[in-house]
C-alpha positions in Angstrom: 119.3 81.4 72.1 116.8 81.5 68.9 115.1 78.1 70.0 114.7 79.4 73.5 113.1 82.6 72.3 110.6 80.6 70.2 109.7 78.4 73.1 108.9 81.4 75.3 106.8 82.7 72.3 104.8 79.6 72.2 103.9 80.1 75.8 102.7 83.8 74.9 100.8 82.7 72.0 98.6 80.5 73.9 97.7 83.5 75.9 96.2 85.3 72.8 99.0 88.0 72.6 99.8 89.8 69.3 102.3 88.9 66.5 104.8 86.6 68.2 107.5 86.2 65.3 107.8 89.8 64.5 107.8 91.0 68.1 110.7 88.7 68.9 113.0 90.6 66.4 114.2 87.4 65.0 116.6 87.8 62.2 118.0 85.5 59.5 121.4 85.7 61.1 120.0 84.1 64.3 119.1 81.0 62.5 122.6 79.4 62.2 123.6 77.2 59.4 120.1 76.4 57.9 119.9 75.2 54.4 118.1 77.6 51.7 114.9 75.4 51.8 114.7 75.7 55.9 115.6 79.5 55.7 112.9 80.0 53.0 110.4 78.0 55.0 111.1 80.1 58.2 110.5 83.4 56.3 107.2 82.2 55.0 106.1 80.7 58.5 107.1 84.2 59.9 105.2 86.3 57.1 102.0 84.3 57.4 101.9 84.1 61.2 102.2 88.0 61.3 99.5 88.4 59.0 97.2 85.9 60.7 98.0 87.7 63.9 96.7 90.8 62.6 93.7 89.3 61.2 92.9 87.6 64.5 92.9 90.9 66.3 90.4 92.3 63.7 88.0 89.3 63.9 87.2 89.7 67.7 85.3 86.7 69.0 84.2 84.6 66.0 84.5 81.3 64.5 87.2 82.7 62.2 89.1 84.1 65.2 89.5 80.4 66.5 90.7 79.1 63.2 93.3 82.0 63.0 94.5 81.4 66.5 94.8 77.6 65.8 96.7 78.1 62.6 99.1 80.6 64.2 99.9 78.2 67.0 100.7 75.5 64.5 102.8 77.8 62.4 104.8 78.7 65.4 105.3 75.1 66.4 106.6 74.4 62.7 109.0 77.2 63.3 110.4 75.5 66.1 110.6 72.2 64.4 112.4 73.8 61.3 115.2 74.9 63.8 115.3 71.8 65.8 115.1 69.3 62.9 116.5 71.0 59.8 115.5 69.4 56.5 112.4 67.6 57.7 109.7 70.2 57.9 110.3 72.7 55.0 107.9 71.1 52.6 105.1 70.8 55.2 105.9 74.4 56.2 105.4 75.5 52.5 102.2 73.5 52.0 100.7 75.0 55.3 101.4 78.5 54.3 99.9 78.0 50.9 96.7 76.5 52.7 96.6 79.6 55.0 96.9 82.0 51.9 94.2 80.3 50.2 91.9 79.8 53.2 91.8 83.5 54.3 92.6 85.0 50.8 95.7 86.6 52.2 97.5 89.4 50.2 100.6 88.5 48.3 102.8 88.0 51.3 104.9 85.2 50.0 106.9 84.9 46.8 104.6 84.5 43.8 106.7 81.4 42.7 104.9 78.6 40.9 105.2 76.4 44.0 102.9 78.5 45.9 100.0 78.0 43.2 97.3 75.4 43.7 94.9 74.0 41.1 92.2 76.7 41.9 89.6 73.9 42.2 88.1 75.4 45.3 87.5 74.5 48.9 87.3 70.7 48.5 90.8 70.5 46.9 92.1 72.8 49.5 90.9 70.8 52.3 92.5 67.8 50.9 95.7 69.5 50.7 95.3 70.6 54.5 94.4 67.0 55.5 97.4 65.7 53.7 99.7 68.3 55.2 98.3 67.6 58.8 98.9 63.9 58.2 102.3 64.4 57.0 103.2 66.2 60.3 101.7 63.6 62.6 104.1 60.5 62.5 106.9 62.3 64.2 105.4 65.2 66.0 105.9 66.2 69.5 102.9 66.4 71.9 102.6 70.1 71.5 102.6 69.7 67.8 99.9 67.1 67.9 97.8 69.4 70.2 98.2 72.1 67.6 97.2 69.7 64.8 94.2 68.6 66.5 93.1 72.0 67.3 93.4 73.0 63.6 91.5 70.0 62.5 88.8 70.7 65.0 88.1 74.1 63.5 88.2 73.0 59.8 86.7 69.4 59.9 83.4 70.7 58.9 84.8 71.5 55.5 86.7 68.1 55.2 85.4 66.4 52.2 85.0 62.6 51.6 88.5 62.3 49.9 90.2 63.9 53.0 88.4 61.3 55.1 89.2 58.3 53.0 92.9 59.3 53.2 92.7 59.2 56.9 90.7 55.9 56.8 93.3 54.3 54.5 96.0 54.8 57.2 93.8 53.0 59.8 93.0 50.0 57.4 96.8 49.7 56.8 98.0 46.1 57.7 100.4 46.0 60.5 101.3 42.6 59.2 102.0 42.8 55.5 100.4 40.3 53.2 103.5 38.5 52.4 104.0 37.7 56.1 100.5 36.6 56.7 101.1 32.9 56.1 98.4 30.6 55.2 95.7 32.0 57.4 93.8 33.1 54.4 94.6 30.2 52.1 90.9 29.2 51.7 89.4 32.4 50.8 86.3 32.4 48.8 85.7 34.7 45.9 82.3 35.7 47.1 84.1 36.9 50.4 85.6 39.8 48.4 82.2 41.4 48.3 81.7 40.9 52.0 82.1 44.3 53.7 83.4 42.9 56.9 85.2 39.8 55.2 84.0 37.0 57.5 84.4 33.4 55.9 81.8 31.0 56.2 82.0 28.3 59.0 82.5 24.9 57.9 79.9 22.2 58.3 80.1 20.4 61.7 80.2 16.7 62.0 78.5 16.9 65.4 75.0 17.1 66.3 73.1 20.0 64.8 73.8 23.6 66.2 70.4 23.8 67.9 71.2 21.1 70.2 74.7 22.4 71.3 72.6 25.7 71.7 70.9 24.2 74.7 73.9 25.0 76.8 74.0 28.7 75.9 74.7 27.9 72.4 78.5 28.3 72.5 81.3 26.0 71.2 83.9 25.1 73.7 86.7 27.9 73.9 89.4 25.4 73.2 88.0 25.0 69.7 87.1 28.5 69.1 88.8 31.0 66.8 87.6 33.7 64.7 88.7 33.9 61.2 88.6 37.2 59.5 89.9 38.4 56.3 90.7 42.0 54.8 88.2 43.7 52.6 89.1 44.4 49.0 86.1 45.5 47.0 83.3 47.0 49.0 84.7 50.5 49.1 87.3 50.6 46.2 87.9 54.2 46.5 88.8 53.7 50.2 90.6 50.2 50.1 94.2 49.7 50.1 96.1 48.5 47.1 97.4 45.0 47.2 100.7 44.8 49.1 101.5 41.1 48.1 105.0 40.7 47.0 106.1 44.3 47.8 109.4 45.0 49.6 109.1 47.5 52.7 110.2 50.4 50.7 107.6 49.8 48.0 104.8 49.3 50.5 105.3 52.6 52.1 106.1 54.6 48.9 102.5 55.3 48.1 102.2 57.5 51.3 104.8 60.1 52.3 103.7 60.1 55.8 104.0 56.2 55.8 107.3 56.4 54.0 108.6 58.8 56.6 107.8 56.1 59.4 109.9 53.5 57.4 112.8 56.0 56.9 112.8 56.8 60.6 112.8 53.0 61.4 115.9 52.8 59.2 117.7 55.7 60.7 117.1 54.6 64.3 119.5 51.7 65.2 117.8 49.8 68.1 115.0 52.2 68.3 111.4 52.0 67.6 110.2 49.5 64.9 108.1 50.6 61.9 105.4 48.4 63.5 105.4 50.4 66.7 105.6 53.7 64.8 102.6 52.8 62.6 100.6 51.8 65.5 101.2 55.4 67.2 100.5 56.9 63.8 97.1 55.1 63.5 96.2 56.2 67.1 96.9 59.8 66.3 94.8 59.8 63.0 92.1 58.0 65.0 92.2 61.1 67.5 91.4 63.3 64.2 88.6 61.0 63.3 87.2 61.2 66.6 87.2 65.0 66.4 85.4 64.7 63.1 82.6 62.3 64.5 82.2 64.5 67.6 81.8 67.6 65.4 79.8 66.2 62.7 77.7 63.2 63.9 74.7 64.0 61.6 76.6 64.1 58.3 76.1 61.3 55.7 80.0 60.9 55.7 79.7 59.3 59.1 78.5 56.1 57.4 81.8 55.9 55.4 83.8 56.5 58.6 81.7 53.7 60.2 82.1 51.2 57.4 85.9 51.6 57.2 86.5 51.5 61.0 84.3 48.4 61.1 86.4 46.8 58.5 89.5 47.7 60.3 88.2 46.4 63.5 87.3 43.0 62.1 90.5 42.5 60.0 93.0 41.0 62.5 96.0 42.4 60.6 95.0 45.9 60.9 95.5 45.8 64.8 98.0 43.0 64.7 99.9 43.0 68.0 98.2 46.0 69.4 95.3 45.5 71.8 95.3 49.2 72.5 94.7 50.0 68.8 91.7 47.5 68.6 90.2 48.9 71.9 90.5 52.3 70.5 88.8 51.8 67.2 86.1 49.7 69.2 85.7 52.6 71.6 85.2 55.2 68.8 82.6 52.9 67.1 80.6 52.6 70.3 80.8 56.1 71.8 81.1 58.4 68.8 78.9 56.4 66.4 76.4 54.2 67.9 75.9 56.3 71.0 76.4 59.7 69.4 74.1 62.5 70.0 72.8 62.2 66.1 73.2 59.9 63.3 73.6 60.3 59.6 70.7 62.1 58.0 69.4 63.7 54.6 68.9 62.4 51.0 72.6 61.7 50.6 72.3 58.7 53.0 71.1 56.1 50.3 68.9 53.3 51.2 70.9 51.0 48.9 74.1 51.5 51.1 72.1 50.9 54.3 70.6 47.7 52.8 74.1 46.5 52.0 75.6 47.3 55.5 72.5 45.6 57.0 72.6 42.5 55.2 76.4 42.1 55.9 76.1 42.9 59.5 73.3 40.2 59.8 75.7 37.8 58.2 78.3 38.8 60.5 76.1 38.2 63.6 75.3 34.6 62.5 79.1 33.5 62.3 80.1 30.8 64.6 83.4 29.8 65.9 85.3 27.2 64.2 88.5 25.2 64.9 91.7 26.6 63.4 93.3 23.7 61.7 96.8 25.3 61.8 96.8 25.5 65.7 97.3 22.3 67.8 96.7 22.7 71.6 96.3 26.5 71.8 97.3 28.0 75.1 94.6 29.3 77.4 95.6 32.9 76.8 95.1 32.4 73.2 91.7 30.6 73.7 90.7 33.4 75.8 91.7 36.0 73.3 89.8 34.2 70.5 86.6 34.0 72.7 86.9 37.6 73.6 87.4 38.6 70.1 84.4 36.7 68.9 82.3 38.3 71.3 83.3 41.7 70.3 82.9 41.0 66.7 79.3 39.7 67.3 78.6 42.7 69.5 79.9 45.0 66.7 77.4 43.4 64.3 74.4 43.7 66.7 75.2 47.3 67.5 75.8 48.0 63.9 72.4 46.4 62.9 70.4 48.6 65.5 72.2 51.7 64.4 71.5 51.1 60.7 67.8 50.4 61.4 67.6 53.5 63.3 68.7 55.5 60.4 66.5 53.7 58.1 63.4 54.2 60.4 64.0 57.8 60.6 63.7 58.3 56.9 60.0 57.1 57.0 60.5 55.2 53.8 57.3 53.6 52.2 56.6 50.0 52.7 57.3 49.4 49.0 60.8 51.1 49.5 61.4 49.0 52.4 60.8 45.6 50.4 64.5 45.0 50.2 65.0 45.5 53.9 62.1 42.8 54.5 63.7 40.4 52.2 67.0 40.6 54.0 65.3 39.8 57.2 63.2 37.0 55.6 66.2 35.4 54.3 68.0 35.7 57.6 64.9 34.0 59.3 64.8 31.3 56.7 68.5 30.5 57.2 67.9 30.5 61.0 65.5 27.8 60.7 67.3 25.6 57.8 71.0 25.8 58.6 72.8 24.0 61.1 75.8 26.5 61.0 73.7 29.7 61.4 74.6 31.1 64.8 72.4 34.1 65.0 70.8 34.3 68.5 67.1 34.4 68.9 67.5 37.1 71.6 69.1 39.3 68.9 66.2 39.0 66.4 63.8 39.4 69.4 65.5 42.8 70.3 65.1 43.8 66.6 61.4 43.1 66.6 61.0 44.9 70.0 62.9 48.2 68.9 61.4 48.1 65.1 58.0 46.5 65.5 57.3 47.2 61.8 59.9 44.5 60.7 58.3 41.8 63.0 54.7 42.7 61.7 55.6 42.3 58.1 57.4 38.8 58.8 54.8 37.6 61.2 53.1 35.1 58.7 56.5 33.9 57.3 57.7 33.2 61.0 54.6 31.2 61.7 55.1 29.1 58.5 58.6 28.4 59.5 57.8 27.5 62.9 55.2 24.9 61.7 57.4 23.4 59.2 60.9 23.5 61.0 62.6 20.1 61.4 64.6 21.3 64.4 62.8 21.0 67.6 65.2 23.2 69.3 64.9 26.0 66.6 61.1 25.8 66.8 60.8 26.2 70.5 63.5 28.9 70.6 61.7 30.9 68.0 58.5 30.9 70.2 59.9 33.9 71.9 59.9 35.7 68.6 56.2 34.9 68.0 55.4 36.2 71.4 57.3 39.4 71.0 55.4 40.2 67.7 52.1 39.4 69.2 52.9 41.7 72.1 53.8 44.6 69.8 50.5 44.0 68.1 48.6 44.2 71.2 50.5 47.2 72.5 49.2 49.5 69.7 45.7 48.7 70.7 45.4 51.9 73.0 42.1 53.3 71.5 39.1 51.7 69.7 40.6 52.1 66.3 43.9 50.6 67.3 42.2 47.6 68.9 40.1 47.1 65.9 43.2 47.0 63.6 45.0 44.6 65.9 42.0 42.4 66.0 41.8 42.5 62.1 45.4 41.7 61.9 45.6 38.9 64.3 42.4 37.3 62.9 44.0 36.9 59.7 46.9 35.0 61.2 44.8 32.7 63.5 45.0 29.8 61.0 48.7 29.9 61.3 48.6 30.2 64.9 46.4 27.3 65.1 48.9 25.2 62.9 51.6 26.1 65.2 49.7 25.1 68.4 48.9 21.9 66.6 52.5 21.2 65.8 53.5 21.9 69.3 51.0 19.9 71.3 50.9 16.7 68.9 54.7 16.7 68.9 55.6 17.7 72.6 59.2 17.9 73.3 60.7 15.3 75.5 63.0 17.5 77.5 61.4 19.1 80.4 62.6 22.6 79.9 61.2 22.8 76.4 57.9 21.4 77.4 57.7 24.2 79.9 58.6 26.7 77.1 55.7 25.3 75.0 53.2 25.5 77.8 54.3 29.1 78.6 53.9 30.1 74.9 50.4 28.5 74.6 49.3 30.3 77.7 50.5 33.5 76.5 48.8 33.1 73.1 45.5 32.3 74.9 45.7 35.4 76.9 46.3 37.6 73.9 43.3 35.9 72.1 41.0 36.5 75.2 42.2 40.2 75.7 41.2 40.9 71.9 38.0 38.8 72.1 39.3 36.5 69.4 38.9 33.3 71.7 35.8 32.1 69.9 37.4 32.5 66.4 40.7 30.7 67.7 38.8 27.7 69.1 36.6 27.3 66.0 40.0 27.2 63.8 41.4 24.6 66.1 40.8 21.1 64.7 38.8 18.8 67.0 41.6 16.4 67.5 43.9 19.3 68.5 41.4 20.3 71.2 42.0 16.8 72.9 45.7 17.2 72.5 45.5 20.6 74.0 43.5 19.4 77.0 45.9 16.5 77.5 49.1 18.5 77.1 48.2 22.0 78.5 45.4 20.9 81.0 43.6 23.7 83.0 45.1 26.5 80.8 43.3 25.3 77.7 40.3 24.2 79.7 39.8 27.7 81.0 39.9 29.2 77.6 37.1 27.0 76.7 35.0 27.9 79.7 35.3 31.6 78.7 33.6 31.1 75.5 30.6 28.9 76.8 
C-alpha cells in the first residue's frame, strides 16, 4: 500500500502540486521491515522534499523553481527506490539530501550529525558531490529515475566544474575489454605514441610502389589488407586518464569507482543475467546522455575542449567501445552534432593557444594515417574487412572535422601573426611530410579545404608550397599539389575587390613570380607520361596565365620565364601560352 501511494504521488508531483510526502500522511509504521539506515534515509528524503516544495511555491516562475522541482521529483523517486530495493539507496539518499541542504541553504531540517557535514569548500566541491551522487544512481536506475537525474543535471550543469566533467569522461573512457584480455594487439607500441592524443601508431613502410602511385586509383589500399590499429591514450590528459588496469582482477578494476563496483556486484548477483560488459555499456550510454545535456547547455564554455578531447580519445580507442556499435555511434553523433555543428564553440582567454596547437598537430597526424595489414589476421572475413574500412573512414573524418573546428576556434581569437607561428610551423611540417614521405596518407582535398576555409594559412605557406612542388621527387605528389597552388592563388585574387586590395594582391603575387616560373619550368620540361596528369598540368598552367592576366602581371611573368622555357611552353601548352604572349605585344 505504501508503494502504491508513492507511485500515485509521483504522478501528482509532475503536475506541480504541493508537498507530496507530507500530504500522503505516510508514517514510519507504513514502511514495513526497513533497516535503520533505510528508515533514516526515508525520513531525510521526506523532510527535504517538504521543505523544497515550500520553497518552490515561494519562488514563482524562476530558474530556481525549475531546480527545486527537479530535485523534488528525484527525491520522491529515491523514496520509492528505498522501499523497492532496501539497502541499496540509503547512502545516495543521504548524499543527495546534503546537496539539497547546501545548495539552497536549508534550515537545519536534518540531524546535525557529522555525516551531514561537507568540507565547506564552496560550490565547486558541492557540484562534484552532486555529480558523483547522480553517477552512483545511474547504473541500476529505472527509466523514471534516469529522467529525473537528467532533469536535475540539466538545471545544474552550468555550475559543474572540470573535475565533475572528468569523472564522467573517465567512465566513457573505461575499457570494455580489460588490458589483460587485449592480447598482443598493442605489442609493438612506441614510447612516443604515449604522447599522442589519439594514440594512432605509425604505419609501416610498404614494400610496394610509392604511396602516390597507388593513390592514382583514389589513393586507397585494398580493403582486404586494411585494418586500423589504435591504442589507448595514457599521458595527454593525466587528470582525466584511467589508471593502468594491467594485471588487476575484476574486483580491483572496479573498486576505484563505487558506481562501477555496483555494476560488477550486480553481475555477480545475477545468475544468467546481464554481464558486467553489457551493463557497463548501458552505464556509458547513460553518462553520454548527461554529457550531451552539458554540451547543449554550455556550447561556448572552455570546458567543451576537455569534453571533445576525451570523447575523441574514447572513439579512437577500440577497447572503449569493444563489441558495442551503438556506443561508438553515440559518441560519434555527440562529437558531430553537439560539438562540431553546435551553435557556439569554446571562447575566452581560458582557451589556451598551446592546447589548440597540440590538438591541431595530433589531428593532422591522425588524418595522415594509412591502412596497414594486421599481421595477426589471416584471410579476414568480408564483414571484418568492411568494418575495418568503415572505422578507418570514420576516424579520418573525425580528424578532418576536428581540424576544421579547432581552426575555427583559433581564427575567432584574432591572434597576431607572431602568435600564430607555431600553427604555421605545424602546417609546414605537414606539407613537408606530404611531399617527402611515402606513408603519409593525408589527402590533398583535405589540405585544399583548409586553405579554402582559412586563407591566411595558405597565404603564409605559399612560398614554401611552391618550393616543395619544384623540388618534389614524386611526380604524383607534384601534380596532385597543383590544386593547392590554385586554391591559394584564387584566395589572393578574391580579396582584390577594390583598388587597394588589388594592389596588395599584385604586390604579393609579384614577389612569388620567380617561384611560379620555376614550377612552370619543372612541369613543362618534365611533362608526365600519363595522359590524365598531362591534362592536369595544362589545366594548371592555363589557370595561372589567367590569374596573371587579370592582375596585369603577364609582362613580369613572361620576363621571369627563361627563354628555353618559353619554347617548352609553346611545345607543351600550345595556343594557351601563345595567347598569353600575344596579349603583351
